[in-house]
N, C-alpha and C positions, 0 to 999 in steps of 0.2 A: 603573520608576516615575518619572513625571514630576511636578515641582513647579510649582504655578499659584499665582500671587499675586493676590489679590482687589483690584481697583483701587479699591474703595470703603473697605473696612475694613482692607486691608493684611494680612489673614490669609493665611498660606501653607498649602495642603493639597496632598497627594499624589494622583495620579490614574493608574490603571493604562491599559494599552492599550485594553481594552474600553470602559472609562469615558470615555477621552479620544475614542474613537470615536463614542460616544453623543453627546458635546458637539458634536463636529464635524458629526454628522448633524443635531442639532437647530439649530445655526447655519444650515446649509446649507438645511434646509426652511424656516426663518423667512425667509431672503433669497429663496429660490425663491417662497415664497408672496407675499411683498411685490412681487417683480418680476411675478408672475402677476396680482396685483390692479392693479398699475399698467398692464399691458398691456390688462386687461379695461377699466379706465376709460378708456384711451386710445381702445380701439375705440368705446367708448359715446360718447366725446366726438366722435369722427370721424363716427358715425352722426347725432348731434344737429346737428353743424354742417352736414352735408350736408342734412339735413331742413330746417333753418332757411334755408340757401341756395336750396333749392327752392322754400320758401315765399316768400323775398323775390323770387325770379325770377317766380313765379307772380303775386305782388301788382304787381310792376313791369309784367308784361305786361297784367294786367287794367286797372291805371291807364292804360297807353298806349291800350289798347282804348277806355276810357271817354273819354279825350281826344279820340280820333279820332271816336267817336260824337258827342260834343258838338260837335265842328267840322262834322261832317256835318249835324247838327240846325240849326246856325247857318246853313249854306249852302243847304240843301234841306230845307224843313219838310215838303213833300208826300211825299217819299219816304223821310223818316228814320225814321218808325215801322216801315216794313217792314224796312229795313236794320238798325235797332236790335234788332228782334226776332230776326232772323238771327244778328246778332253776339253777342247775348246767349246764344243756344242753343249757338253754336259755342264760346264761351268757357266756358259751363258744361261742355259735353263735354270740352273740354280740361283744365278744373279737375278734373273727376272723373277723368279719365285720369292726371293729374299725381298726384292723391291716392293713387289705386290703385298707381301706380309707388312713391310714397313709402312706402306701407304695405309693399309687397313688399321694398323696399330695407331697410327697418328690420327686418322678419322675417329677411331674408337675413343681415344683420349680426348680429342676435341669435343665430342659429344658428351663424354662422361664430365668434363669440366663444365660445359654448358648446362647440364643437368644438375650439377652441384650448386652452380651459381643461382639457377632458377629456385631450387629447393630452399637455398640459404636466404634468398630474398623473400620467399613466401613465408618462412619462418619469422623473419623479422617483421614482415607486415603483420603477421598473425599476432605476434606478441605486442606490437604497437596498438593493434586494434583492441586487444584485451585490456591493455593498460588504459587506453581512452574510455572504454566501456565502464572500467571500474571507477575512473575519475567522474565520469558522467552519472553514475549511479550515486556515488557520494554527494555530488552536487544537487541531484534530484531529491535525495533524502533530506539534506540540509533545507533545501527550499520548502519541502512538505512539512518539516518541523516548524519552520517559520510561519508558514501559512496556518497551520494548526494553533500555534501560540498566538497569532493575531486573531483567529477566530474566537478562542477561548477568552482572550482579553476584551474583545468586542462584546462577547455575550455577557461577561461578567459586568462590563460597564453599563450596557443596557439594562441588565437586571437591577443593579444598583440605582441607576437613574429612575427605573420604574418603582421601585421600593421607596426611593426618596419621594417621589411624586405623590405616591399613596399615602405616606405618612404625613406630607404637607397637606393633603386633602382631608386626612383625619384630624390634623391639627386645626385646620380652618373649620371643620364641622364642629369640633369640640368648643372652639371659640364663638361660633355662631350660637350653639345651644347654650353656652355660658351667658352670652348677652341676652338670649331669649329668656333664659331663667331669671336673670336680673330684672328684665323688663316685666316679666309676669309677677315677679315678687313685688315690684313697685306698684303695679296695677291692683294686685291683691290687697297691699297695704292701704292703698288709697280707697279701694271698695270697701274695706273694713272700716276705715275711718269715716267714709260718707255714711255707711249703715249705722255706725255708732252714733254719728251727729244726728241722722234721722231719728232713730229711736230716741235720743236725748231730747230732740225737739218735740217729737210726739209726747214724750212722758211729761215735758214741761207744759205743753199746751194743755194736756189732760189735767195735769195738776192745777194749772191756772183756772181751767173750767170748773173743776171741783171746788177749788178755793172760792171761785165767784159764786158758784151755786150755793155753797154752805157758808159763805161769809155772813150773810144775813141770818140764815137758819141756825147755823152751829157757830157763834162767836166764840163761845167758850172752848170749842174744839180747835180753834185756829192755830194754837201753838202746837197741838198734837200732830195736825194735819201737816204743818209746816215742818215739823221735825221728821215726819215720816217721809214727806216729799224729799227732804235733804238726805235722809238716809237712802232713798232710792236712787238719787242722783249720784251719791258717793258710790253705791254699788255698780251703777252703769260706768262710772268713771274708772273703777276697778277692773270691771270686764274690758273696758277700752284698753287700759294699760296691760292687761293680761294678753288681750289679743295683739297689741303692738309688740309685746315681748316674744310671743310665739312666732309672729311673722319675722321678727329679727333672727330668731334661733333657726327658723326654717331656711331663711336667706343664708345665714352662715354656713348651715349643714350643706346647702346646694353648692355654695361657693367652694367649700372644702371638697366636696365630692368632685367638682369639676376641676379643682387644682390637682387632686389625687389622680384623676384620669389623665390630665395634662402631664404630670410628672411621669406617671407609668408609661404614657405614650413617648415621652422624651427619652426615658431610660431604654425602651424597647427599641427605639430608633437608633440610639447611640450604641447599643449591643449589636444590632444588625449592621450598622456601619462599620463597627469594629471587626465583625465577622467578615464582611465584604472586603475590608482592607487586609485582612488576614489571608483571605483566599487570593486577593490579587498579589499579595507578596509571595504566597506559595506558588502561584502560576508563573510569577516572574522568576522566582528561584529555579523552578523546574525547567523554564525556558532557558535560563542562563547555564544550568547543568547540561541540558542537551547540546546547547551550543559548545560548552567546554568539551563534552565527550567527542562531538563531531571534529572539533579542532585537535583534540588528542589524537583521533583516528587519523586525520590528515597528516599530523606531526609524525605519527607512527609510520605512515606510508612514506613520507619524505625521507625519514630516517633509515627505513629500509632500503630506499633507493640509493642513498648515499653510501650505506654499508656495501650494497652490491657494487657500486662504482669503485669503492675502495677495495673491495676483493678481488675485482678485475685487475685493477692496478697492481695489486700485490701479487697476483699470479704471473705477471711479467717480471718481476723482480726475482721470484724463486722457481727453481725447477724441481725441487724435491722438498716434501715436508719433513722427511728425516734428516736433512742436511741444515736445517734452520738452526742457528746458533752454534754451529762448529764449522770449522773449515774443511776443505776438501782433503787436506793431508791427515787431519784428525780422523776423518771418517774411513779413509782407505787403510789406515793403520789399525783402527779398531776392527774393521771388517776382517782384515787378515789375522790378527790375534785371536779372533773367534774360531778360526779354522787351522790355527798353527799346530796344535798337537794332534790333531786328528788327520790332516791331510799333508803337513809339511814339518814332520818331527826332527828332520835334520837340516832345516832351512834356516838362513839368517836374513832378516828383514828389519833393517835399522835406517835412521836418518843418516844422510851423507854430512858429516860435520868437518870434514877435512877440506879446507879452502887453501891449501898451500900452493896449489897450481893456479891460483887467481880465481878460480871459480868452482862450484860444486853443484851437484844434483840435489834432489830432494830424499829419495830413498834408494838403497841398494839391496837387491835380492841375490843371495848366493845359496845353492843347495849342494850338499856333498853326499856321497854314498856311504856305506857302513865302514869303508877303509879310509875315509877322509878325502877322497878325491873329489874335486869339484865337478859337478855335473853340469850346472848351468848358472849363469850370472846375468843379472838384468839391472840396468840403471833406469830408474823411474823418475819422471818429472810430473808433477801435479799442477794444473793451470784452472784457475776460477776467476769468473768475472760476472757482475751482475749488469742489468740494463742501464743503471745509473752512472757507469763509469764514463768519464769524459772521452777518453781515447779508446776505441775498440780494437782488440788484437785478433789475429788469426792463428790458427794452429802451426802454420808454416813459419810463422815468426820466431818459433822456439826450436825448429829442427836443428839448426847449425849448433846451437849451444849444447843441446842433448847430445848430439853426435860427438862433440868435443869432450863432454863430461864421461861419456862412455869409454872413449879411447883413453883419457887420462886415467881413469880408474880400472881400466882393464877388464871391463865388462864385455859379454859376448853380445848381448841385445840391448835394445834401447826402446822403452815404451812411454808414450805420452799419454797420461790419464787426464782428460780435459773435460770442461763444462763449456767451452767455447764453441761458436758455430753450431748451436743445437739444431737449427733448421737445414743444415747442410745435407744434401742427400747422399753425398760421399761418406761423411763420417757418421751419418745416422744409421748406416746399414749394419753396423757392428764394428769388429775389429779390422781396421784397415791397414794393410801392408804398404808402407811408403818407401820400401826399399829402392824404388827407382830414383829417389831423391838422395837418401842416405842409407847405407848398407845395414841390414838387419834392424830396421827401425819400424816400429807399429804405433797406431793411434787408436785410443779407445776412448769413445765418448760415453760419459757416465751420467745416469740419472736413474731414479727409481720410478716406479709406476706411480702416477698421480692418484689422488683420492676420487671417488665417483664425482663428487661435486666439482673438482678441477676438470675432470674428463668431460663433464657436460658444459663447462664454461670454455675451455681452450681447445679440447679434442686433440691434444698432443699425443704422439705415439709413444709407446712405451718399448723400452728395450732393457736388455741386461746390463 
């Protein structure tokens, strides 16, 4: 999310990538439409100027023909009517031909302007479509990554739940086995006690029968028999105690084995749960990393669009990359000094610092021959202005002052080196003679050829 502050009300609002792309597209479309309208108007102005030029030429030619015809009438009255008729027919045919050419040129310019407008609109639609496709691809990739992350998370959760259910079943089975072992041990112990009791009862009954049988017959052996019987009973009791001890040992071993299995099952389950949690954390981290990468890609795209907008705005402020950081006067003086010794060894080109007459120009150029006689002198005026200036000037605003400075400093010619009105068809054609306004005055529009990147963006014409 990007925060944008309104320059008018100061309110801060958030715009996502898609909304920001829409704003960029709107700004780009508005600038493109404005540039397209300006180019169409420039083509129309060019056609109108060419039509006006052709008309003035035709009018001048017609006036010249009429003057010649009047001279011929004054000189030869007899043959003037015939020649006048021929000349009029000839000029009418030429005028008709010129009018047909003018109409054809106007139609051709109109069709060219229409074709240029159609091509420009097609290029704009194509660029907008490519930008929209790129944004859609990024959104689709982000949605696919989200779906894949959700699938991996769901599969991991299901596997963990299945493992947990299996471990719970194993624990329940082990607990059931432990209960069965306890019950079996108790049953075995009860059976051993019953068996021992039965054997003891049988031994006692047998001893009693033997004692009854031999009491009468072997009275003297009664004590021996009784002792023997007591010894046998003690042996049976010892066997019973041994069997009880063995049963308790077996029970303890079974319980210990069951507890070991239970502890091993718990440890294994704990490790598997830790592994599952680790995998979930890794999947979550990978998902967050992919989201961060996608966001960085989107931020890079937005930053690229911002830089593109700033570059387009910067192109309107500057006309030449070579003049950035230096004034027009410094640039002109540097360019002249580069050629001074090779092309103008006897020339003087310095700033006009004499303001005794109330005003002064920018530079004075004087060149002398080998004898010291002045060959030519020029008063230079340099004017520069960028798009952010509050009040825009025209070149004609400085003609009067330049002519006054030329006369005060005794210069033969006056030259205005300017960066004003770069889109004017009159000044954009090269060095322009404005002697029809002020005597011996010329205007030179200066800017260097732009870089290839600037040519693709602004398509400004290049001149010397």
